[in-house]
Structures are given as C-alpha cells and as structure tokens.
DRENPA-3360 file (N, C-alpha, C; in nm, 2 decimals, always signed):
BEGIN
1 = MHKTDSSD = +3.12/-0.50/-0.25/+3.03/-0.52/-0.16/+3.05/-0.69/-0.24 ~ +3.03/-0.81/-0.16/+3.03/-0.95/-0.23/+2.88/-0.98/-0.28 ~ +2.85/-1.00/-0.41/+2.71/-1.05/-0.43/+2.75/-1.20/-0.48 ~ +2.60/-1.25/-0.42/+2.61/-1.40/-0.48/+2.54/-1.40/-0.57 ~ +2.55/-1.48/-0.64/+2.48/-1.49/-0.81/+2.36/-1.61/-0.82 ~ +2.33/-1.67/-0.67/+2.23/-1.81/-0.67/+2.06/-1.70/-0.58 ~ +2.00/-1.70/-0.68/+1.87/-1.61/-0.63/+1.83/-1.75/-0.53 ~ +1.86/-1.85/-0.53/+1.77/-1.98/-0.45/+1.86/-1.93/-0.28;
9 = STSPTGQT = +1.94/-1.88/-0.31/+2.01/-1.89/-0.12/+1.96/-1.83/-0.04 ~ +1.91/-1.87/+0.10/+1.85/-1.82/+0.19/+1.95/-1.73/+0.26 ~ +1.86/-1.65/+0.34/+1.95/-1.55/+0.47/+1.89/-1.68/+0.58 ~ +1.92/-1.63/+0.71/+1.92/-1.66/+0.84/+1.72/-1.69/+0.87 ~ +1.66/-1.60/+0.76/+1.51/-1.57/+0.85/+1.45/-1.68/+0.79 ~ +1.54/-1.72/+0.65/+1.47/-1.88/+0.55/+1.43/-1.77/+0.42 ~ +1.44/-1.65/+0.43/+1.39/-1.61/+0.27/+1.52/-1.63/+0.16 ~ +1.46/-1.62/+0.04/+1.56/-1.64/-0.08/+1.60/-1.53/-0.10;
17 = LSEQAFLR = +1.72/-1.50/-0.15/+1.78/-1.39/-0.20/+1.70/-1.27/-0.29 ~ +1.62/-1.42/-0.37/+1.48/-1.33/-0.49/+1.37/-1.25/-0.39 ~ +1.35/-1.31/-0.28/+1.25/-1.22/-0.21/+1.28/-1.15/-0.14 ~ +1.40/-1.15/-0.07/+1.46/-1.06/-0.03/+1.48/-0.89/-0.13 ~ +1.51/-0.91/-0.20/+1.52/-0.84/-0.31/+1.39/-0.76/-0.35 ~ +1.31/-0.85/-0.37/+1.17/-0.84/-0.42/+1.10/-0.75/-0.29 ~ +1.12/-0.77/-0.16/+1.07/-0.68/-0.01/+1.11/-0.56/-0.02 ~ +1.28/-0.56/-0.01/+1.29/-0.46/-0.03/+1.31/-0.33/-0.12;
25 = LRRDVISC = +1.29/-0.36/-0.26/+1.25/-0.30/-0.36/+1.10/-0.29/-0.36 ~ +1.02/-0.36/-0.33/+0.89/-0.31/-0.34/+0.84/-0.22/-0.19 ~ +0.91/-0.23/-0.12/+0.91/-0.12/+0.01/+0.93/-0.01/-0.07 ~ +1.04/+0.06/-0.14/+1.09/+0.14/-0.14/+1.04/+0.20/-0.30 ~ +0.99/+0.14/-0.36/+0.89/+0.16/-0.47/+0.76/+0.22/-0.40 ~ +0.69/+0.17/-0.29/+0.55/+0.20/-0.24/+0.56/+0.37/-0.14 ~ +0.67/+0.31/-0.11/+0.73/+0.43/-0.04/+0.79/+0.59/-0.14 ~ +0.78/+0.56/-0.23/+0.85/+0.67/-0.33/+0.96/+0.71/-0.33;
33 = DHAPGVKL = +1.05/+0.61/-0.22/+1.20/+0.63/-0.27/+1.30/+0.65/-0.41 ~ +1.19/+0.56/-0.47/+1.22/+0.53/-0.61/+1.12/+0.64/-0.68 ~ +1.15/+0.74/-0.74/+1.05/+0.83/-0.77/+0.99/+0.75/-0.92 ~ +0.81/+0.80/-0.92/+0.70/+0.75/-1.05/+0.81/+0.80/-1.17 ~ +0.79/+0.69/-1.27/+0.89/+0.74/-1.43/+1.02/+0.67/-1.38 ~ +1.13/+0.68/-1.28/+1.28/+0.65/-1.29/+1.29/+0.54/-1.33 ~ +1.42/+0.52/-1.42/+1.45/+0.43/-1.51/+1.50/+0.36/-1.36 ~ +1.49/+0.20/-1.39/+1.57/+0.12/-1.25/+1.68/+0.03/-1.30;
41 = KVEDLQEA = +1.80/+0.12/-1.31/+1.92/+0.01/-1.38/+1.95/-0.07/-1.30 ~ +1.97/-0.21/-1.35/+2.02/-0.33/-1.25/+2.14/-0.35/-1.21 ~ +2.23/-0.24/-1.27/+2.37/-0.24/-1.23/+2.33/-0.08/-1.15 ~ +2.27/-0.01/-1.11/+2.26/+0.06/-0.97/+2.21/+0.01/-0.85 ~ +2.12/-0.08/-0.93/+2.05/-0.13/-0.78/+2.14/-0.26/-0.73 ~ +2.21/-0.32/-0.79/+2.34/-0.39/-0.75/+2.42/-0.31/-0.64 ~ +2.44/-0.21/-0.70/+2.53/-0.12/-0.60/+2.44/-0.05/-0.47 ~ +2.31/-0.06/-0.47/+2.25/+0.02/-0.38/+2.23/-0.09/-0.28;
49 = YGYSSSPL = +2.20/-0.21/-0.34/+2.10/-0.31/-0.27/+2.18/-0.39/-0.18 ~ +2.30/-0.45/-0.29/+2.41/-0.58/-0.25/+2.42/-0.68/-0.33 ~ +2.27/-0.71/-0.40/+2.25/-0.81/-0.44/+2.32/-0.81/-0.63 ~ +2.33/-0.95/-0.65/+2.35/-0.97/-0.80/+2.26/-0.95/-0.86 ~ +2.27/-0.98/-1.03/+2.16/-0.93/-1.08/+2.05/-1.02/-1.12 ~ +2.05/-1.15/-1.08/+1.94/-1.24/-1.09/+1.85/-1.21/-1.01 ~ +1.85/-1.23/-0.86/+1.76/-1.20/-0.77/+1.69/-1.07/-0.76 ~ +1.75/-0.92/-0.88/+1.71/-0.81/-0.88/+1.63/-0.85/-1.02;
57 = REALNRLS = +1.65/-0.87/-1.07/+1.58/-0.91/-1.23/+1.45/-0.95/-1.20 ~ +1.44/-1.06/-1.11/+1.32/-1.13/-1.04/+1.26/-1.08/-0.98 ~ +1.31/-0.96/-0.91/+1.24/-0.88/-0.83/+1.17/-0.81/-0.91 ~ +1.23/-0.72/-1.02/+1.13/-0.67/-1.12/+1.03/-0.69/-1.21 ~ +1.03/-0.83/-1.26/+0.97/-0.93/-1.30/+0.81/-0.91/-1.21 ~ +0.85/-0.93/-1.05/+0.73/-0.98/-0.97/+0.66/-0.84/-0.96 ~ +0.74/-0.73/-0.97/+0.69/-0.59/-0.94/+0.59/-0.52/-1.05 ~ +0.67/-0.58/-1.19/+0.61/-0.54/-1.25/+0.47/-0.61/-1.29;
65 = QEGLVKAD = +0.46/-0.72/-1.27/+0.29/-0.82/-1.25/+0.23/-0.77/-1.18 ~ +0.28/-0.67/-1.03/+0.15/-0.62/-0.96/+0.15/-0.47/-1.02 ~ +0.18/-0.42/-1.12/+0.18/-0.29/-1.16/+0.27/-0.18/-1.12 ~ +0.37/-0.21/-1.01/+0.44/-0.10/-0.96/+0.55/-0.04/-1.02 ~ +0.62/-0.15/-1.15/+0.72/-0.14/-1.26/+0.64/-0.16/-1.38 ~ +0.69/-0.08/-1.42/+0.68/-0.12/-1.61/+0.80/-0.16/-1.66 ~ +0.78/-0.24/-1.74/+0.90/-0.33/-1.85/+0.89/-0.28/-1.96 ~ +1.01/-0.27/-2.01/+1.01/-0.24/-2.14/+1.13/-0.34/-2.23;
73 = DRRGFRVA = +1.13/-0.41/-2.34/+1.22/-0.48/-2.35/+1.38/-0.40/-2.41 ~ +1.37/-0.29/-2.44/+1.46/-0.22/-2.51/+1.51/-0.13/-2.40 ~ +1.41/-0.03/-2.33/+1.47/+0.00/-2.17/+1.45/+0.02/-2.08 ~ +1.42/-0.10/-2.07/+1.47/-0.19/-1.92/+1.32/-0.15/-1.79 ~ +1.35/-0.13/-1.72/+1.24/-0.14/-1.64/+1.22/+0.01/-1.55 ~ +1.10/+0.08/-1.56/+1.10/+0.21/-1.47/+0.96/+0.15/-1.39 ~ +0.98/+0.27/-1.26/+0.90/+0.27/-1.20/+0.74/+0.34/-1.26 ~ +0.67/+0.28/-1.23/+0.57/+0.27/-1.30/+0.46/+0.45/-1.25;
81 = LITAEDLA = +0.46/+0.55/-1.36/+0.35/+0.63/-1.33/+0.26/+0.64/-1.23 ~ +0.26/+0.77/-1.23/+0.13/+0.82/-1.07/+0.07/+0.89/-1.21 ~ -0.07/+0.84/-1.23/-0.14/+0.89/-1.35/-0.31/+0.91/-1.29 ~ -0.40/+0.95/-1.31/-0.51/+0.97/-1.25/-0.57/+0.85/-1.31 ~ -0.56/+0.80/-1.40/-0.64/+0.67/-1.54/-0.60/+0.59/-1.41 ~ -0.46/+0.56/-1.41/-0.43/+0.41/-1.32/-0.52/+0.45/-1.18 ~ -0.49/+0.55/-1.11/-0.57/+0.60/-0.96/-0.70/+0.55/-0.98 ~ -0.77/+0.57/-1.09/-0.90/+0.54/-1.11/-0.94/+0.42/-1.17;
89 = DLTHMRLM = -0.87/+0.35/-1.15/-0.88/+0.19/-1.24/-0.85/+0.13/-1.07 ~ -0.75/+0.18/-1.01/-0.71/+0.08/-0.87/-0.80/+0.15/-0.81 ~ -0.85/+0.24/-0.81/-0.95/+0.26/-0.71/-1.11/+0.16/-0.74 ~ -1.16/+0.17/-0.85/-1.24/+0.08/-0.90/-1.23/-0.05/-0.86 ~ -1.09/-0.10/-0.89/-1.06/-0.24/-0.85/-1.08/-0.32/-0.71 ~ -1.01/-0.17/-0.60/-1.00/-0.17/-0.45/-1.19/-0.17/-0.45 ~ -1.28/-0.10/-0.45/-1.41/-0.08/-0.47/-1.46/-0.21/-0.46 ~ -1.45/-0.29/-0.57/-1.51/-0.44/-0.64/-1.45/-0.54/-0.52;
97 = VEVPALRL = -1.32/-0.48/-0.42/-1.30/-0.62/-0.39/-1.28/-0.59/-0.24 ~ -1.23/-0.46/-0.20/-1.22/-0.48/-0.05/-1.37/-0.48/+0.01 ~ -1.48/-0.42/-0.03/-1.58/-0.38/+0.02/-1.68/-0.47/+0.03 ~ -1.63/-0.57/-0.08/-1.74/-0.73/-0.05/-1.70/-0.81/+0.07 ~ -1.52/-0.78/+0.08/-1.46/-0.85/+0.18/-1.42/-0.84/+0.31 ~ -1.51/-0.68/+0.36/-1.53/-0.63/+0.47/-1.66/-0.66/+0.50 ~ -1.76/-0.72/+0.40/-1.87/-0.78/+0.44/-1.89/-0.88/+0.47 ~ -1.81/-0.96/+0.37/-1.82/-1.13/+0.44/-1.70/-1.13/+0.58;
105 = AIECGDDA = -1.66/-1.04/+0.62/-1.55/-1.08/+0.73/-1.63/-1.01/+0.84 ~ -1.74/-0.92/+0.80/-1.83/-0.88/+0.93/-1.92/-1.02/+0.98 ~ -1.99/-1.07/+0.85/-2.06/-1.17/+0.84/-1.98/-1.32/+0.92 ~ -1.86/-1.30/+0.89/-1.77/-1.45/+0.94/-1.67/-1.39/+1.06 ~ -1.66/-1.27/+1.06/-1.57/-1.27/+1.23/-1.59/-1.33/+1.33 ~ -1.56/-1.37/+1.42/-1.57/-1.42/+1.52/-1.52/-1.30/+1.68 ~ -1.56/-1.30/+1.80/-1.46/-1.28/+1.90/-1.32/-1.22/+1.93 ~ -1.25/-1.32/+1.84/-1.11/-1.33/+1.85/-1.08/-1.23/+1.78;
113 = WEAAVVAA = -1.16/-1.24/+1.60/-1.16/-1.13/+1.51/-1.19/-1.00/+1.56 ~ -1.30/-0.99/+1.61/-1.33/-0.84/+1.66/-1.18/-0.79/+1.76 ~ -1.16/-0.86/+1.85/-1.03/-0.82/+1.95/-0.95/-0.74/+1.91 ~ -0.86/-0.85/+1.75/-0.78/-0.81/+1.70/-0.74/-0.67/+1.60 ~ -0.90/-0.66/+1.56/-0.93/-0.54/+1.50/-0.89/-0.42/+1.57 ~ -1.00/-0.45/+1.71/-0.97/-0.34/+1.83/-0.83/-0.30/+1.86 ~ -0.76/-0.40/+1.87/-0.64/-0.42/+1.92/-0.52/-0.33/+1.80 ~ -0.53/-0.34/+1.72/-0.47/-0.28/+1.57/-0.55/-0.10/+1.58;
121 = AHRLEKAE = -0.66/-0.10/+1.62/-0.70/+0.04/+1.59/-0.63/+0.12/+1.71 ~ -0.66/+0.08/+1.82/-0.54/+0.12/+1.96/-0.41/+0.12/+1.91 ~ -0.34/+0.06/+1.86/-0.17/+0.09/+1.82/-0.19/+0.18/+1.75 ~ -0.29/+0.18/+1.61/-0.25/+0.36/+1.57/-0.33/+0.48/+1.59 ~ -0.39/+0.48/+1.67/-0.46/+0.57/+1.76/-0.32/+0.58/+1.83 ~ -0.29/+0.49/+1.93/-0.16/+0.56/+1.97/-0.04/+0.61/+1.91 ~ -0.04/+0.56/+1.82/+0.07/+0.60/+1.72/+0.04/+0.76/+1.67 ~ -0.10/+0.79/+1.59/-0.10/+0.89/+1.59/-0.10/+1.03/+1.68;
129 = SQLSDGPL = -0.12/+0.99/+1.82/-0.13/+1.07/+1.95/+0.04/+1.13/+1.95 ~ +0.10/+1.04/+1.91/+0.24/+1.08/+1.92/+0.31/+1.12/+1.83 ~ +0.26/+1.15/+1.69/+0.31/+1.22/+1.60/+0.30/+1.39/+1.60 ~ +0.40/+1.44/+1.51/+0.31/+1.59/+1.49/+0.28/+1.61/+1.40 ~ +0.23/+1.76/+1.40/+0.12/+1.80/+1.29/+0.13/+1.75/+1.14 ~ +0.26/+1.75/+1.07/+0.29/+1.67/+0.94/+0.20/+1.54/+0.92 ~ +0.21/+1.53/+0.79/+0.12/+1.43/+0.70/+0.17/+1.27/+0.77 ~ +0.02/+1.23/+0.83/+0.09/+1.09/+0.86/+0.15/+0.98/+0.80;
137 = VLDDQWSQ = +0.09/+0.98/+0.66/+0.13/+0.90/+0.58/+0.27/+0.86/+0.54 ~ +0.35/+0.98/+0.56/+0.51/+1.01/+0.53/+0.56/+0.92/+0.67 ~ +0.52/+0.91/+0.74/+0.59/+0.84/+0.89/+0.60/+0.70/+0.83 ~ +0.69/+0.64/+0.80/+0.69/+0.48/+0.81/+0.64/+0.41/+0.92 ~ +0.63/+0.42/+1.06/+0.57/+0.35/+1.13/+0.42/+0.36/+1.11 ~ +0.37/+0.43/+1.13/+0.21/+0.51/+1.11/+0.13/+0.43/+0.97 ~ +0.24/+0.43/+0.89/+0.22/+0.41/+0.78/+0.16/+0.22/+0.74 ~ +0.26/+0.17/+0.85/+0.25/+0.02/+0.90/+0.12/-0.05/+0.97;
145 = LHRDFHMS = +0.09/+0.04/+1.09/-0.02/+0.04/+1.17/-0.16/+0.05/+1.07 ~ -0.15/+0.18/+0.99/-0.27/+0.20/+0.89/-0.30/+0.04/+0.85 ~ -0.16/+0.00/+0.77/-0.23/-0.09/+0.67/-0.28/-0.23/+0.79 ~ -0.18/-0.24/+0.88/-0.21/-0.34/+1.04/-0.37/-0.35/+1.03 ~ -0.42/-0.22/+1.03/-0.61/-0.19/+1.08/-0.67/-0.21/+0.96 ~ -0.65/-0.18/+0.84/-0.71/-0.19/+0.74/-0.71/-0.36/+0.64 ~ -0.57/-0.43/+0.74/-0.60/-0.58/+0.66/-0.64/-0.66/+0.80 ~ -0.65/-0.60/+0.93/-0.73/-0.67/+1.02/-0.86/-0.65/+1.00;
153 = LLAACPSQ = -0.91/-0.56/+0.96/-1.08/-0.54/+0.95/-1.12/-0.66/+0.84 ~ -1.02/-0.67/+0.71/-1.04/-0.79/+0.60/-1.02/-0.93/+0.66 ~ -0.95/-0.93/+0.79/-0.90/-1.07/+0.83/-0.99/-1.22/+0.82 ~ -1.11/-1.16/+0.89/-1.17/-1.28/+0.87/-1.28/-1.30/+0.78 ~ -1.26/-1.24/+0.64/-1.31/-1.28/+0.54/-1.19/-1.40/+0.48 ~ -1.36/-1.53/+0.46/-1.28/-1.69/+0.41/-1.24/-1.68/+0.32 ~ -1.23/-1.62/+0.23/-1.11/-1.64/+0.05/-0.98/-1.57/+0.11 ~ -0.88/-1.65/+0.08/-0.75/-1.59/+0.11/-0.71/-1.53/+0.01;
161 = RQRALCAS = -0.76/-1.56/-0.12/-0.72/-1.47/-0.26/-0.78/-1.39/-0.25 ~ -0.91/-1.35/-0.20/-0.96/-1.21/-0.21/-0.88/-1.09/-0.10 ~ -0.84/-1.22/+0.04/-0.74/-1.11/+0.13/-0.62/-1.10/+0.04 ~ -0.56/-1.16/-0.01/-0.46/-1.16/-0.08/-0.42/-1.00/-0.14 ~ -0.57/-1.01/-0.25/-0.60/-0.91/-0.35/-0.60/-0.81/-0.31 ~ -0.67/-0.78/-0.19/-0.69/-0.68/-0.10/-0.57/-0.64/-0.07 ~ -0.46/-0.68/-0.01/-0.34/-0.60/+0.03/-0.25/-0.60/-0.06 ~ -0.24/-0.64/-0.18/-0.14/-0.63/-0.29/-0.23/-0.48/-0.34;
169 = LFDQAERY = -0.35/-0.43/-0.34/-0.45/-0.35/-0.37/-0.40/-0.20/-0.28 ~ -0.42/-0.24/-0.18/-0.35/-0.16/-0.07/-0.25/-0.07/-0.08 ~ -0.13/-0.18/-0.09/-0.01/-0.14/-0.10/+0.04/-0.06/-0.25 ~ -0.07/-0.09/-0.35/-0.02/-0.03/-0.46/-0.10/+0.10/-0.45 ~ -0.18/+0.14/-0.37/-0.26/+0.27/-0.37/-0.17/+0.34/-0.24 ~ -0.04/+0.26/-0.16/+0.04/+0.38/-0.05/+0.11/+0.47/-0.19 ~ +0.16/+0.46/-0.28/+0.23/+0.53/-0.36/+0.13/+0.64/-0.38 ~ +0.02/+0.64/-0.44/-0.07/+0.76/-0.46/-0.12/+0.81/-0.29;
177 = RRFSARHR = -0.11/+0.77/-0.17/-0.15/+0.82/-0.06/-0.03/+0.93/-0.02 ~ +0.09/+0.84/-0.01/+0.22/+0.94/-0.01/+0.23/+1.10/-0.09 ~ +0.22/+1.03/-0.26/+0.17/+1.17/-0.30/+0.10/+1.26/-0.30 ~ -0.05/+1.21/-0.22/-0.12/+1.31/-0.16/-0.10/+1.35/-0.04 ~ -0.03/+1.29/+0.04/+0.02/+1.33/+0.16/+0.13/+1.48/+0.14 ~ +0.21/+1.44/+0.06/+0.29/+1.54/+0.01/+0.24/+1.67/-0.08 ~ +0.14/+1.69/-0.13/+0.09/+1.78/-0.16/-0.02/+1.86/-0.16 ~ -0.10/+1.78/-0.06/-0.19/+1.86/+0.03/-0.18/+2.00/+0.09;
185 = VGSRSKSR = -0.31/+2.05/+0.09/-0.31/+2.17/+0.08/-0.41/+2.20/+0.24 ~ -0.50/+2.09/+0.24/-0.58/+2.08/+0.39/-0.50/+1.98/+0.45 ~ -0.61/+1.97/+0.56/-0.58/+1.85/+0.63/-0.66/+1.73/+0.66 ~ -0.64/+1.60/+0.65/-0.75/+1.51/+0.60/-0.77/+1.41/+0.78 ~ -0.88/+1.44/+0.85/-0.89/+1.38/+0.93/-0.91/+1.21/+0.90 ~ -0.80/+1.12/+0.89/-0.81/+0.95/+0.90/-0.87/+0.97/+1.03 ~ -0.81/+0.96/+1.10/-0.84/+0.94/+1.27/-0.99/+0.89/+1.30 ~ -1.05/+1.01/+1.23/-1.21/+1.02/+1.25/-1.28/+0.92/+1.17;
193 = EHKRLLEA = -1.22/+0.90/+1.06/-1.27/+0.81/+0.94/-1.24/+0.66/+1.04 ~ -1.13/+0.67/+1.07/-1.09/+0.49/+1.10/-1.18/+0.46/+1.23 ~ -1.22/+0.59/+1.31/-1.30/+0.52/+1.46/-1.45/+0.51/+1.36 ~ -1.47/+0.59/+1.30/-1.59/+0.57/+1.25/-1.68/+0.43/+1.19 ~ -1.53/+0.41/+1.11/-1.53/+0.27/+1.03/-1.51/+0.14/+1.17 ~ -1.47/+0.17/+1.25/-1.44/+0.11/+1.35/-1.58/+0.04/+1.47 ~ -1.63/+0.14/+1.47/-1.72/+0.20/+1.54/-1.88/+0.06/+1.46 ~ -1.86/+0.11/+1.35/-1.99/+0.01/+1.31/-1.94/-0.09/+1.23;
201 = VLKRDADT = -1.80/-0.15/+1.21/-1.78/-0.28/+1.26/-1.82/-0.38/+1.38 ~ -1.77/-0.31/+1.50/-1.76/-0.36/+1.64/-1.94/-0.38/+1.63 ~ -2.05/-0.30/+1.54/-2.17/-0.30/+1.56/-2.25/-0.42/+1.47 ~ -2.14/-0.46/+1.39/-2.17/-0.59/+1.24/-2.28/-0.50/+1.18 ~ -2.26/-0.35/+1.19/-2.35/-0.27/+1.09/-2.27/-0.25/+0.95 ~ -2.29/-0.39/+0.87/-2.20/-0.41/+0.74/-2.26/-0.28/+0.65 ~ -2.38/-0.29/+0.62/-2.38/-0.17/+0.50/-2.33/-0.05/+0.53 ~ -2.31/+0.03/+0.73/-2.25/+0.15/+0.70/-2.12/+0.14/+0.68;
209 = ACALLAEH = -2.06/+0.01/+0.76/-1.92/+0.02/+0.70/-1.89/+0.01/+0.57 ~ -1.93/-0.06/+0.52/-1.88/-0.09/+0.39/-1.93/+0.07/+0.31 ~ -2.00/+0.15/+0.33/-2.04/+0.27/+0.29/-1.89/+0.35/+0.34 ~ -1.85/+0.36/+0.48/-1.75/+0.42/+0.52/-1.62/+0.40/+0.44 ~ -1.61/+0.25/+0.43/-1.45/+0.24/+0.38/-1.47/+0.25/+0.18 ~ -1.57/+0.28/+0.15/-1.57/+0.31/+0.00/-1.56/+0.45/+0.00 ~ -1.62/+0.54/+0.09/-1.56/+0.67/+0.11/-1.46/+0.72/+0.15 ~ -1.40/+0.61/+0.24/-1.23/+0.62/+0.27/-1.16/+0.60/+0.17;
217 = TQGTQRNV = -1.21/+0.52/+0.09/-1.10/+0.51/-0.01/-1.10/+0.59/-0.13 ~ -1.22/+0.64/-0.14/-1.23/+0.75/-0.26/-1.19/+0.85/-0.21 ~ -1.16/+0.91/-0.12/-1.11/+1.03/-0.06/-0.98/+1.05/-0.09 ~ -0.88/+0.93/-0.10/-0.73/+0.92/-0.15/-0.78/+0.94/-0.29 ~ -0.86/+0.90/-0.37/-0.86/+0.98/-0.52/-0.85/+1.08/-0.50 ~ -0.99/+1.15/-0.45/-1.03/+1.27/-0.48/-0.88/+1.41/-0.44 ~ -0.82/+1.32/-0.29/-0.74/+1.43/-0.28/-0.62/+1.42/-0.37 ~ -0.58/+1.30/-0.43/-0.48/+1.29/-0.56/-0.51/+1.37/-0.67;
225 = EAAMQRMR = -0.62/+1.31/-0.73/-0.69/+1.40/-0.84/-0.65/+1.60/-0.81 ~ -0.69/+1.66/-0.67/-0.68/+1.76/-0.67/-0.50/+1.84/-0.69 ~ -0.47/+1.73/-0.57/-0.30/+1.76/-0.60/-0.23/+1.78/-0.74 ~ -0.27/+1.67/-0.83/-0.31/+1.67/-0.96/-0.27/+1.77/-1.00 ~ -0.41/+1.85/-1.01/-0.49/+1.97/-1.11/-0.36/+2.11/-1.07 ~ -0.34/+2.10/-0.91/-0.30/+2.20/-0.88/-0.11/+2.20/-0.89 ~ -0.07/+2.09/-0.96/+0.05/+2.12/-0.98/+0.05/+2.11/-1.17 ~ -0.09/+2.09/-1.22/-0.10/+2.12/-1.36/-0.13/+2.27/-1.38;
233 = NATN = -0.17/+2.38/-1.29/-0.22/+2.48/-1.27/-0.10/+2.56/-1.25 ~ -0.03/+2.52/-1.18/+0.14/+2.56/-1.12/+0.19/+2.58/-1.24 ~ +0.22/+2.51/-1.33/+0.32/+2.46/-1.44/+0.26/+2.54/-1.54 ~ +0.08/+2.58/-1.57/+0.05/+2.69/-1.68/+0.11/+2.85/-1.70;
% end
C-alpha cells in the first residue's frame, strides 16, 4: 500500500493526512476497536490504516493530549486504561462543564435552536425504534445520533471553547458507555431519560433540565462501576 510522507498533504475533502489519521484512530479508540491498554505500534498502524509514520505519530500525540492514549518515551503509545478513578474524574469534569453549558443554552437559545433540538431528538428516537433489543450504544448509527442530540442541547451556549470541551469530554465518555453496554446485566431506558430531558429543555426549565442531565451523566458512572465490580467478583 502506498504511503505518503507528507502529513500536510490533503484529501479531496480538504483534510490533511494528519487530520484524517487523527479522526480515524480517534474513532476506533473511542469505539473500543483498540482495546484499553493495548499497545499502539506505529508500524502496525501503518499497515492497518495506510498512512506513513509522520501523520500517525501526530495523531497519537493529539490523542495523548485528549487523554485517550498514554505516551511513554520508552514504550511508545498505549490506549488509555478504563479505570474507576479516570471515570470519576471524567464525570466530575462533565458535570462542571456540560451542566452549566446547558443552563446557558436554555437562557440564550432561540426558536431555531429549539427546532434543531427537537429534530435531533426525533432522529434519535426513530433510530431507536428500528433497533433490536441489544445494547443501543454498540450501534454506530445510534451512537452518532445520541451525540448529535446531546450536542444540539448545548449548541446555544455562547462559549465556543465550552462547547468544544463538552464535545471532547462526551467523546471520552463514549468508551465507558460502550464498556458499560458490553457488561450490563439489566437494561437502561435511555429513551425515557432523553424524553424527560427534552421536555424540560423545551419548557425552559433550566433547574430540572440541569438536574436531569447530571443524573443522566452519573448513570453511566454507576453502570460502569457496577460492571467493574462484577468483573472483579468473577475473577476472585
């Protein structure tokens, strides 16, 4: 497979090779196609993705800055582990950033924002109705629509940096959502949670909406911690 050495080369879509490599590798780490803790060897990634070492190393460094990959000068790069401590920190940051962003969005959002939120919720609900009884999070289309819905809620927040941080934290949590879905014993009615959140947002009831978003976020933490405990019990 031919590989170009210039990370600044662009595709027909206008993306540099570095950006392409970053987005593809990031997607596969978030979806757990690269398992937590696995070593990411540049030569193996070159074979798998078809990029040269330069854009791949740049992508790995960017993922390291996001906390999705851990860098070790002597041992290269590894996918970040899934741990209760990291999840607690991630949840803490999401509550600090996403909940105030939702409050600002409700305060500042106009009719067009409301319409976009309703449309995103409708697309998510329609996709859910067409899926089987398996874990929703493990369906890539549903996961994208789920992200779209949550980001639509925050879209009217006036701070671009806050919205960008919310998106990054949400994506980091996707690994944990997928881990939870793979190891869940009971079902979690995310659809009902989303409907209640949507209703509060459309009523411009910021206090209720923010409380529901916080509970929604903490639900993932509880489910992952329960899954981790079950795994520990199974190995003892």
